[in-house]
C-alpha positions in Angstrom: 171.4 194.3 228.4 174.5 195.1 226.4 175.7 193.1 223.4 179.5 193.3 222.6 181.4 191.6 219.9 184.8 190.4 220.1 187.3 191.9 217.5 190.7 190.8 217.6 191.5 191.2 221.5 188.9 194.0 222.2 185.2 194.0 223.0 183.4 196.5 220.7 179.9 197.9 221.1 178.7 197.5 217.5 175.4 198.4 215.5 174.0 195.7 213.5 172.4 196.1 209.7 169.3 194.1 208.9 168.2 194.0 205.4 164.1 194.1 205.8 163.1 193.1 202.4 165.8 190.7 200.8 166.3 191.8 197.1 164.3 194.8 197.0 165.6 198.4 197.0 168.2 197.4 199.8 166.2 198.6 202.6 168.2 198.5 205.7 167.8 199.1 209.6 170.2 199.6 212.2 169.6 197.2 215.2 171.0 198.6 218.7 173.2 196.2 221.1 171.5 197.9 223.8 168.1 196.0 225.1 166.0 196.9 227.5 165.3 194.3 230.1 161.4 194.5 230.2 161.4 193.8 226.4 163.8 190.6 226.8 163.0 186.8 227.1 165.6 184.1 227.6 165.1 180.6 226.5 167.0 177.1 226.3 168.1 176.0 223.2 166.6 172.4 223.1 169.2 170.8 221.1 172.5 172.5 222.5 172.9 172.4 226.3 175.6 175.3 226.0 173.4 177.7 223.9 170.1 179.8 224.7 168.2 182.4 223.0 167.6 185.9 223.8 164.3 187.4 222.3 164.0 191.1 222.1 160.3 192.2 221.8 160.5 196.0 221.6 157.9 198.0 219.5 160.9 198.6 216.8 160.4 194.9 215.7 161.4 191.4 217.3 164.9 190.3 217.2 166.4 186.5 218.3 169.9 186.3 219.3 171.4 182.8 220.0 174.3 183.0 222.4 176.6 180.0 223.2 178.3 179.8 226.5 181.5 178.0 227.2 179.9 175.1 229.1 176.5 173.9 230.1 177.4 174.9 233.6 178.0 178.3 232.4 174.9 178.5 230.5 172.9 177.6 233.5 174.5 180.7 235.5 
């Protein structure tokens, strides 16, 4: 799975910085926008019919993403 971000009128592949211990020594970790499908779980959001969660369960550490579709029908497909 590839997670792209929209910047202006382009889609970009971008690493995300995550602070591991807030307020302590600024320990940062880069998260890849490439997710292996054998490590990914998808779950519906119970409070928003257009949203769903993608959970990455890789050995480098768990990550959770909330993704929004333009409609409830698109979220199902």
